[in-house]
Each structure stands twice: as C-alpha cells, then as structure tokens.
TIVEXFI-68689 format. One record per residue (C-alpha): residue in one letter; x, y, z. Coordinates in nm, 4 decimals, decimal comma, m for minus. Last residue first. Layout:
# TIVEXFI-68689
{'A' {X Y Z}}
...
This chain:
# TIVEXFI-68689
{'R' {4,0857 12,9493 11,0376}}
{'V' {4,3406 13,2015 11,1233}}
{'S' {4,5847 12,9797 11,2682}}
{'G' {4,5285 12,7459 10,9650}}
{'L' {4,5523 13,0694 10,7601}}
{'R' {4,9348 13,1962 10,9561}}
{'V' {5,0452 12,8266 10,8713}}
{'Q' {5,0053 12,8190 10,5251}}
{'E' {5,0914 13,1956 10,4670}}
{'I' {5,4730 13,0528 10,6620}}
{'K' {5,4581 12,7371 10,4294}}
{'Q' {5,4340 12,9694 10,1167}}
{'E' {5,7282 13,2423 10,2406}}
{'A' {5,9411 12,8848 10,3017}}
{'A' {5,9067 12,7817 9,9874}}
{'A' {5,9986 13,1035 9,8410}}
{'R' {6,2395 13,2070 10,0151}}
{'K' {6,4328 12,8289 9,8949}}
{'A' {6,3359 12,9793 9,5060}}
{'A' {6,5095 13,2413 9,5389}}
{'I' {6,7959 13,1192 9,7053}}
{'A' {6,8168 12,8986 9,4118}}
{'R' {6,7890 13,1578 9,2087}}
{'A' {7,0202 13,3974 9,2876}}
{'D' {7,2682 13,0677 9,3007}}
{'E' {7,1815 13,0768 8,8911}}
{'A' {7,2322 13,4546 8,8588}}
{'T' {7,6087 13,4127 9,0067}}
{'Q' {7,6653 13,1325 8,7832}}
{'A' {7,5103 13,3202 8,4870}}
{'A' {7,7108 13,6286 8,5740}}
{'E' {8,0520 13,4292 8,6544}}
{'R' {8,0446 13,2588 8,2449}}
{'A' {7,9600 13,6332 8,1249}}
{'T' {8,2903 13,7643 8,3537}}
{'M' {8,4873 13,4763 8,1774}}
{'V' {8,3427 13,4836 7,8119}}
{'A' {8,3612 13,8437 7,8348}}
{'R' {8,7201 13,8622 7,9555}}
{'K' {8,8667 13,6830 7,6575}}
{'Y' {8,6725 13,8515 7,3727}}
{'D' {8,7788 14,2138 7,4588}}
{'K' {8,6244 14,3031 7,2120}}
{'T' {8,4929 14,6502 7,2989}}
{'E' {8,1102 14,5375 7,2667}}
{'K' {8,2303 14,2110 7,4272}}
{'Y' {8,4114 14,3706 7,7176}}
{'S' {8,0824 14,6089 7,7630}}
{'Q' {7,8182 14,3117 7,7177}}
{'A' {8,0553 14,0715 8,0342}}
{'Q' {8,0043 14,4083 8,2554}}
{'E' {7,6038 14,4046 8,1505}}
{'F' {7,6457 14,0133 8,3316}}
{'L' {7,8450 14,1043 8,6061}}
{'A' {7,6187 14,3441 8,6922}}
{'L' {7,3062 14,1825 8,6811}}
{'A' {7,4752 13,8849 8,8494}}
{'K' {7,5528 14,1343 9,1320}}
{'S' {7,2485 14,3015 9,1682}}
{'F' {7,0539 13,9241 9,2363}}
{'V' {7,3082 13,8411 9,5022}}
{'E' {7,1970 14,1422 9,6758}}
{'H' {6,8057 14,1257 9,5894}}
{'A' {6,7649 13,7468 9,6748}}
{'L' {6,4310 13,7337 9,7620}}
{'R' {6,3033 14,1017 9,4938}}
{'E' {6,5071 14,0690 9,2464}}
{'A' {6,5081 13,6469 9,2773}}
{'G' {6,1427 13,6241 9,1677}}
{'Q' {6,1415 13,3617 8,9708}}
{'S' {6,1183 13,5382 8,6470}}
{'Q' {6,3796 13,7375 8,8154}}
{'A' {6,6298 13,4004 8,7964}}
{'I' {6,5211 13,2836 8,4073}}
{'Q' {6,6063 13,7021 8,3359}}
{'V' {6,9377 13,6879 8,4640}}
{'A' {7,0410 13,2863 8,3362}}
{'N' {6,9330 13,3426 7,9406}}
{'Q' {7,1423 13,6632 7,9665}}
{'A' {7,4631 13,4773 8,1327}}
{'Q' {7,4109 13,2204 7,8510}}
{'Y' {7,2769 13,5277 7,5540}}
{'V' {7,6819 13,6270 7,7097}}
{'A' {7,8540 13,3458 7,6798}}
{'T' {7,7219 13,2228 7,3749}}
{'I' {7,8717 13,5911 7,1542}}
{'A' {8,2079 13,5562 7,3905}}
{'E' {8,2349 13,1929 7,2281}}
{'Y' {8,1576 13,2956 6,8601}}
{'E' {8,3566 13,5943 6,8827}}
{'N' {8,6511 13,4041 6,9656}}
{'M' {8,5385 13,1520 6,7458}}
{'R' {8,5739 13,4339 6,4850}}
{'V' {8,2534 13,6015 6,2814}}
{'K' {8,1082 13,5530 5,9798}}
{'K' {7,8844 13,8867 5,8757}}
{'T' {7,4978 13,8607 5,9434}}
{'P' {7,5483 14,0315 6,2637}}
{'P' {7,2886 13,8790 6,5527}}
{'A' {6,9832 14,1548 6,6053}}
{'A' {6,9541 14,1370 6,9604}}
{'V' {6,6423 13,9822 7,1395}}
{'A' {6,4483 14,2295 7,3351}}
{'Q' {6,2450 14,2716 6,9761}}
{'E' {6,1428 13,9246 6,9619}}
{'D' {6,0146 13,9206 7,3243}}
{'L' {6,0179 13,5544 7,3805}}
{'T' {5,6401 13,4182 7,4962}}
{'F' {5,6493 13,1977 7,8345}}
{'Q' {5,5323 12,8530 7,8885}}
{'G' {5,6951 12,6558 8,2221}}
{'R' {6,0278 12,4782 8,1758}}
{'P' {6,0157 12,1130 8,2595}}
{'L' {6,2476 11,9789 8,6100}}
{'L' {6,2863 11,6830 8,5299}}
{'E' {6,2112 11,3453 8,8085}}
{'Y' {6,5116 11,0162 8,8319}}
{'K' {6,4174 10,6987 8,8606}}
{'A' {6,7978 10,5225 8,8229}}
{'E' {6,7235 10,1410 8,6919}}
{'V' {7,0141 9,8970 8,8430}}
{'V' {7,3203 9,7350 8,6716}}
{'Q' {7,5511 9,6156 8,9216}}
{'I' {7,8802 9,5755 8,7586}}
{'K' {8,1334 9,2504 8,7785}}
{'G' {8,4393 9,3061 8,5376}}
{'I' {8,5166 9,4120 8,1955}}
{'T' {8,1914 9,5922 7,9647}}
{'D' {8,1720 9,4311 7,6757}}
{'P' {7,7953 9,4239 7,6256}}
{'R' {7,8219 9,7646 7,6742}}
{'V' {7,6040 9,9507 7,9315}}
{'K' {7,3956 10,2548 7,7531}}
{'N' {7,4658 10,5951 7,8870}}
{'E' {7,1528 10,8658 7,8050}}
{'M' {7,1980 11,1100 7,4743}}
{'V' {6,9357 11,4126 7,4338}}
{'V' {6,7242 11,4493 7,6828}}
{'V' {6,5273 11,8029 7,6406}}
{'D' {6,3065 11,7243 8,0420}}
{'S' {6,5597 12,0058 8,1728}}
{'P' {6,8125 11,8884 8,4233}}
{'Q' {6,8306 12,0820 8,7291}}
{'A' {7,1381 12,3232 8,9228}}
{'V' {7,1752 12,5106 8,5808}}
{'S' {7,5611 12,6257 8,5235}}
{'F' {7,5722 12,5700 8,1529}}
{'Y' {7,2931 12,8272 7,9901}}
{'P' {6,9527 12,7588 7,8130}}
{'E' {6,9858 12,3810 7,8656}}
{'A' {6,9701 12,0824 7,6753}}
{'T' {7,1024 11,7483 7,8521}}
{'V' {7,2838 11,4531 7,8481}}
{'M' {7,2325 11,2029 8,0414}}
{'L' {7,5269 10,9787 8,2592}}
{'G' {7,3309 10,7349 8,5336}}
{'F' {7,5066 10,6388 8,8854}}
{'A' {7,6818 10,4153 9,1644}}
{'P' {7,9807 10,6265 9,3378}}
{'F' {7,8938 10,9251 9,3538}}
{'E' {8,1505 11,2314 9,3950}}
{'T' {8,2532 11,3128 9,0627}}
{'T' {8,4725 11,4027 8,8302}}
{'V' {8,5099 11,5672 8,4770}}
{'H' {8,7110 11,5202 8,1377}}
{'L' {8,4487 11,5989 7,8754}}
{'K' {8,4047 11,5922 7,5143}}
{'G' {8,2251 11,7339 7,2706}}
{'K' {8,1694 11,6723 6,8361}}
{'D' {7,9566 11,8447 6,6121}}
{'S' {8,2273 11,9153 6,3581}}
{'P' {8,2562 12,2625 6,4432}}
{'N' {8,3796 12,2558 6,7866}}
{'L' {8,0910 12,1317 7,0683}}
{'V' {8,1185 12,2276 7,4205}}
{'I' {7,9828 12,0150 7,6922}}
{'E' {7,8683 12,2078 7,9836}}
{'G' {7,9874 12,0061 8,3158}}
{'L' {7,9234 11,7698 8,5917}}
{'N' {7,5611 11,9036 8,6595}}
{'A' {7,4239 11,6307 8,9544}}
{'T' {7,1531 11,4854 9,0484}}
{'R' {6,9918 11,2449 9,2928}}
{'G' {6,6747 11,0440 9,2007}}
{'D' {6,7579 10,7490 9,4370}}
{'P' {6,9981 10,5301 9,1814}}
{'T' {7,1819 10,8073 9,1315}}
{'I' {7,2053 11,0184 8,7875}}
{'A' {7,4972 11,1823 8,6414}}
{'W' {7,4598 11,4851 8,4068}}
{'L' {7,6178 11,6026 8,0835}}
{'V' {7,5124 11,9979 8,0073}}
{'Y' {7,4468 12,0399 7,6264}}
{'T' {7,4031 12,4560 7,5223}}
{'L' {7,2277 12,7660 7,3966}}
{'F' {6,8210 12,6071 7,4998}}
{'Q' {6,6379 12,9380 7,4495}}
{'S' {6,5275 12,9108 7,0081}}
{'G' {6,4210 12,5850 7,0856}}
{'F' {6,5123 12,2143 7,0429}}
{'R' {6,6869 12,3007 6,7211}}
{'T' {6,8579 12,5570 6,9242}}
{'P' {7,0631 12,2628 7,1143}}
{'L' {7,3256 12,3002 6,7798}}
{'S' {7,4391 11,9226 6,6263}}
{'L' {7,5565 11,6773 6,8881}}
{'R' {7,6729 11,4304 6,5634}}
{'E' {7,9971 11,3519 6,8291}}
{'F' {8,0390 11,3326 7,2356}}
{'K' {8,3497 11,2418 7,4328}}
{'A' {8,3878 11,1437 7,8090}}
{'D' {8,6574 11,0307 8,0178}}
{'I' {8,5091 11,0108 8,3734}}
{'V' {8,7176 11,0066 8,7109}}
{'T' {8,5277 10,8692 9,0004}}
{'A' {8,6469 10,9715 9,3039}}
{'G' {8,6930 10,7902 9,6081}}
{'R' {9,0705 10,7684 9,5407}}
{'E' {9,0442 10,7143 9,1922}}
{'N' {8,6689 10,5358 9,0420}}
{'K' {8,7538 10,4735 8,6551}}
{'I' {8,5306 10,5457 8,4113}}
{'T' {8,5804 10,5677 8,0259}}
{'A' {8,3889 10,7142 7,8084}}
{'G' {8,1158 10,6877 7,4575}}
{'G' {7,9347 10,8459 7,2275}}
{'K' {7,6672 10,9324 7,0123}}
{'A' {7,3718 11,1892 6,8336}}
{'D' {7,1715 10,9862 6,5561}}
{'P' {6,8446 10,9810 6,7217}}
{'L' {6,8504 11,3034 6,8579}}
{'L' {6,5203 11,3805 7,0477}}
{'V' {6,4339 10,9986 6,9965}}
{'T' {6,7147 10,9483 7,2650}}
{'G' {7,1246 10,8661 7,1194}}
{'R' {7,3436 10,6417 7,2382}}
{'F' {7,6318 10,6760 7,5037}}
{'D' {7,8263 10,3928 7,5370}}
{'I' {8,0337 10,2749 7,8353}}
{'K' {8,3997 10,1686 7,9055}}
{'T' {8,5685 10,0157 8,2796}}
{'P' {8,8713 10,0973 8,3877}}
{'L' {9,0510 9,8795 8,6140}}
{'S' {9,0462 9,9577 9,0044}}
{'R' {8,6309 9,9083 9,0500}}
{'H' {8,4886 9,8619 9,3750}}
{'G' {8,2577 10,2492 9,3510}}
{'Y' {8,2060 10,2012 9,0146}}
{'N' {7,8036 10,1284 9,0676}}
{'V' {7,6568 10,1503 8,6986}}
{'A' {7,3291 10,3140 8,6254}}
{'Q' {7,0311 10,2539 8,3084}}
{'I' {6,8187 10,5053 8,2928}}
{'T' {6,4668 10,6018 8,3858}}
{'R' {6,2711 10,8703 8,3130}}
{'G' {5,9531 11,0378 8,5901}}
{'V' {5,8068 11,4358 8,4887}}
{'V' {5,8185 11,6183 8,7449}}
{'T' {5,5073 11,9813 8,7026}}
{'L' {5,6212 12,3169 8,8641}}
{'Q' {5,7523 12,4847 8,5733}}
{'Y' {6,0836 12,6071 8,4812}}
{'L' {6,0326 12,8373 8,1649}}
{'P' {5,9747 12,6547 7,8414}}
{'V' {5,9562 12,8438 7,5210}}
{'T' {5,7085 12,9706 7,2719}}
{'T' {5,7402 13,0453 6,9377}}
{'S' {5,8170 13,2949 6,7159}}
{'Q' {6,0505 13,1331 6,4055}}
{'P' {6,4121 13,0109 6,4431}}
{'A' {6,6307 13,1833 6,1706}}
{'E' {6,7879 12,9309 5,9459}}
{'D' {7,1548 13,0405 5,8746}}
{'E' {7,4106 13,3388 5,9326}}
{'R' {7,7829 13,2087 5,9521}}
{'I' {7,9755 13,1236 6,2226}}
{'Q' {8,3369 13,0922 6,1979}}
{'G' {8,6877 13,0106 6,3918}}
{'Y' {8,7149 12,6554 6,2655}}
{'G' {8,4447 12,5887 5,9916}}
{'T' {8,0487 12,6290 5,8938}}
{'V' {7,9244 12,6797 6,3198}}
{'L' {7,5551 12,7757 6,2637}}
{'F' {7,4304 13,0701 6,3771}}
{'G' {7,0943 13,2580 6,2708}}
{'S' {6,9191 13,3429 6,6764}}
{'L' {7,1855 13,2722 6,9055}}
{'V' {6,9232 13,3724 7,1476}}
{'F' {6,8252 13,6273 7,4071}}
{'V' {6,5539 13,4893 7,5766}}
{'S' {6,2199 13,7372 7,7504}}
{'L' {6,0519 13,8407 8,0513}}
{'C' {6,1276 14,2135 8,0008}}
{'F' {6,4575 14,3731 8,2013}}
{'S' {6,4251 14,6241 8,4923}}
{'K' {6,7467 14,8135 8,5430}}
{'M' {6,8149 14,8781 8,8976}}
C-alpha cells in the first residue's frame, strides 16, 4: 500500500485567462490549512417552503463578507414531489483565494431543522460564472454556496461565500423561517509544499485544466479520508479510492483527459464514502471504549 504524507495537492499558480487556457499567476503562500475539526459553527439563513407551488418562484443569491461582489439567482419550481432548481452565479473568483486546499464551489440546501444536502458542484467558466440545474426532495430549504476541497463532500465547510435572499417581487405566499444549520470547520495541518506537484508554467487548454482540477480534488479527498483513519477503518473502500486516484493520474499523464476527469471524480466520491464509513466506525469504537472503561470502574 502506498502511503501518503498529510498534504493537499493544490492548483497553486493557475488562473483562467480565456476559453481553453489558464495561466500561471500569484501562487498562494505556504499556509496552515483546515481539515475537519470537531467544533461546530452555528449560522442562520432564510428558508422558503416550495412544497405547494405549481408556478416557478425566483430568489436571489448574494455574496457574504467573504465574497461580497458575488451574485446570482435561481428559478425554483415544485414538480411531482421534487423541487427543481435552475441557478446561475457570477463574480465567483477562484476558490483558492480562501486557502490553497479549496478547489471548487458546492451548492447546498439546508432545511429548517438543520439537515444539509450537497446539490452539486458549481463549475466556473473563464468569466467567473457558473450554473446548475438540480433537484432536491426537500420541500422547504435555504440555499448557500461554500468553497470545498472536492466536489463530493458530505457536509459544508465554514467558508460560506453566498446565501439565498428572498426577492421583494417573489410571487405567491411563501413561508419564510430561520434555518439553523451546523457547519463543520476543518481542523489544522501544515501543507507539505514538497509533496505538491509543480504546476506547469505554460498555458494549457481547458480539457487539460479540467483534468488537473479533477485529479487534485481526488488527491484532497483521498488524503482527507486517510487523515480520518479510513485506511484502517474502511480499508477496502479506501484502497479502491486510492487505486482510482492513481489510475486518474496515469490517464492525465498520457493526456487521456476525458478518462482522467471521469476516474478522478469516481476516486473523490469513493474516498468520501471511505471517510464517512471511517467516521461511523470510529464513533462506534469510541462508544465501546467508553462502555468498557465504565464497566472497569
């Protein structure tokens, strides 16, 4: 089994300059970066009940203090028990500005009782714009956007860059509540710069850029899972994620960028599964140990 030091592969030095190209610029400085900490941060957001609407309703997105210029909007409609969301975003600068481990943005739905659902990754074009067409089973929810280390995270980070805002001209009677949700901040570990692959200094086409991004996200997911004990507690699933990641790297090196992206995304999802399994088993082990200590006393 190949071992990994606790580091994160990052897109240091890359900015999109036009369709099909990226350039090297402003490489992030060495910093201490977050990684799943146990403390919980509380926050509130407006939630809207869309469960009984047959006509589309519009809401806006506004940037938080972390990204005040960001904006967007969404058209939301309930169809046969599912809520359909067509969202557009703009002025979303590269997520690496919040830390070199943050490689993408994710849209989340948050219910009034605090449940969260990852609705999908927001892929930016060279104009810092993105869009999503997604559905959720939640009838009432708020929406927010966070910066994340990979697309398949199961819980939102505390880097909230956008939140929904009810429009004054929203049509129909809407129930608005304060949705309280919990955010799981990342803990701390030091970025090992020597383990970070040196980025190319030449311009590359968009398909290569997408492959680089996907492989780096997979690397983040694998290393975060390993840091949570997945190599021991979810060995089979973790080993599969590691093999997929290595395969994605191989595809990227042979310039098979389409397969690199597909395999890297599967690696990231599998690594997240391994992390979740490891977290559950670690909690079970802790409970058993507490019971054992209690019986000894």
